[in-house]
ROLO-380832 format. One record per residue (C-alpha): x, y, z. Coordinates in steps of 0.1 Angstrom, whole numbers, padded with zeros to 4 digits, always signed. Layout:
# residues N
XYZ/...
This chain:
# residues 113
+0000-0205+0179/-0023-0175+0187/-0009-0142+0198/-0012-0136+0235/-0035-0106+0243/-0017-0076+0258/-0043-0062+0282/-0022-0052+0312/-0006-0017+0312/+0025-0007+0332/+0030+0030+0338/+0065+0045+0342/+0078+0079+0352/+0108+0089+0332/+0124+0121+0321/+0115+0136+0287/+0151+0131+0276/+0149+0094+0285/+0116+0091+0267/+0130+0107+0236/+0160+0083+0237/+0138+0053+0241/+0117+0064+0211/+0149+0069+0190/+0162+0035+0199/+0129+0018+0193/+0127+0034+0158/+0163+0024+0151/+0154-0012+0160/+0124-0011+0137/+0100-0015+0166/+0072+0004+0183/+0080+0018+0217/+0059-0008+0236/+0075-0037+0217/+0110-0022+0222/+0105-0018+0260/+0090-0053+0263/+0119-0069+0244/+0145-0050+0264/+0129-0059+0297/+0122-0095+0289/+0153-0103+0270/+0177-0086+0294/+0190-0062+0269/+0183-0041+0238/+0170-0061+0209/+0191-0064+0178/+0181-0039+0151/+0159-0051+0123/+0174-0047+0089/+0154-0031+0062/+0151-0055+0033/+0150-0026+0008/+0184-0015+0019/+0198-0050+0019/+0186-0060-0017/+0213-0039-0036/+0240-0052-0012/+0229-0088-0018/+0229-0083-0056/+0264-0068-0054/+0276-0097-0034/+0261-0122-0059/+0278-0104-0088/+0311-0105-0069/+0306-0142-0062/+0300-0148-0099/+0332-0130-0108/+0352-0149-0083/+0338-0182-0097/+0347-0172-0132/+0382-0164-0122/+0386-0196-0103/+0373-0215-0133/+0399-0198-0156/+0427-0204-0131/+0417-0241-0129/+0415-0244-0167/+0445-0224-0178/+0468-0221-0148/+0479-0189-0130/+0484-0170-0163/+0449-0178-0175/+0432-0149-0158/+0441-0114-0169/+0453-0091-0141/+0426-0066-0149/+0399-0091-0143/+0414-0101-0110/+0418-0065-0100/+0382-0057-0110/+0368-0087-0090/+0388-0077-0059/+0376-0041-0062/+0340-0053-0064/+0344-0075-0034/+0359-0046-0014/+0330-0023-0024/+0305-0050-0014/+0322-0056+0020/+0323-0018+0026/+0285-0016+0018/+0278-0044+0043/+0299-0027+0069/+0281+0007+0063/+0247-0009+0065/+0257-0026+0098/+0270+0007+0112/+0238+0025+0102/+0216-0002+0118/+0232+0003+0153/+0209+0019+0178/
């Protein structure tokens, strides 16, 4: 489907403070000012911020490592019973999961407009 041409302009009178706030929010959402205003007006609210893939890659890698560790621990528990996984391995996996969860929470907080 071809993009619709945007030929019509609408002019608004707003304060410099409001203009600055709109620019900040557009930037935080990863959009240009026109796209931000268009989405806000047509969607009935502010658009969700766009996540930066470069920021999410290390978080994704950390979560994958944690998942691998959890799978290894589950395999050991299934094979050898509750005593089969050393406590240090369990503690390390839990700590990695907690770090990954905190990294995701931090990224979500940073993405808020």
